[in-house]
Phi, psi and omega in degrees: 000135180289144176262356183301130182086358181244164176291143175291146182304140182271073184232131179264137187228146172297153179207165180234137176262168179298334182274359181088014179278132174279124184243166170233119186237133173244112186300319179301316180288327176302321180284308189284318183283331179264356181054050181228157168279155181230133167255113177250118179237135180257145175224160188293305188209147167293159176058038175243213198243297177291326187305310182296330178296324179289316180298320177291324179296319176294321178297320181299329181257009182303317180298322179293320177294320181297324176299336182260020179058040184232133178254151180253136174224126176270169181197142169206182180263010175289164179277166177301322182295320178291320175303314183296320178296319180291322177296338180258011176261125183302151179301321182284002174240023178085010183265183182241028175305133183104346176286130189245352179271158181288156179233122178294143176242079185275058188292336175273356175063022180297313182285315181300321180291321177298322180283342180073037186245013180276141176273073181208144180217142175275129176233149180270124178259110183295324180298315181275347184052049182204159174272126180245155180270125177255137184104172184273353182060035172246173186269152167288176179277079182265142180228135179232131172251127189234135182270184187292346177265358182091004180277137177279123178249358172202143169214146177208153180224123175257149171292165188307317187282354190257105178287153183274157169265101187295329180297333178296325179288328174296318178298319181293322175297316177301315182296315181295320178297321177299316177300315180299318188276328188243346180074006176270165175253157187252118182286180180305138176064019179297141173225160180307130180097344179273167183288132171258193182207161176280144184275066174209174184298321179295320181295314181290324178296317179295318181295312182295327180293331181262003179232000000 
C-alpha cells in the first residue's frame, strides 16, 4: 500500500552516527518536532557495491538539502556495529568514511516490514512440509520524502541493481516547497526558477500555449 498522502509510521529504530554514537530515531518525530522535511533512503546491504555510491552521492548534496530545511537519513537492516565498521572503512576501499548523516539499523525489520519493502516471500516447501523464506530479507532501494507534518509526499522503490539519481529528490523537494509557498502546481520537468502554473483550465491553457 502506498504511503503517499499519509503519515509516516510512528516507529522508533536504532541508528548509528558518524561518531559511533548509538541513536534512537523516529522518522515521524524528526519531521514534526524539528519542523523539517526528511529524505529517508533504504539500501540493501553494507559492504556491497551500488550502495556506497548512493551513500556518498547523498552526502555530496547534504548541504543543498540542508539549505532547503531537509535532513537526510539512510537505512538498512544491518546492525549498528556493521554500520560503524563501514563508516570507518575508507572510500578507496569501498567504504563510506566521510558520510555524516545518521543511518538506521532496522535489524529486527520492524519498520521495513511495515513499509513492505523487504525482498522476501514465504513459499511452501513440500519436501520440508514447511513454509520457507525466499529472498535475502533485505530491503529494496526505497526512498521516502516526508514533509514537516509527517506526511509522505513522495515514495519510490528501485530494484537492487538500480542506483538512484539523488538530484531528482532535490528537485522534488524544490517542487513540493514551491507548492507549499505559492499554491501553484509544478508541470512536467519543472525545476527551481522555471514557470509553474495555476491548477485550473485557464492556468494549464496559458502554460501549454507558452511552451
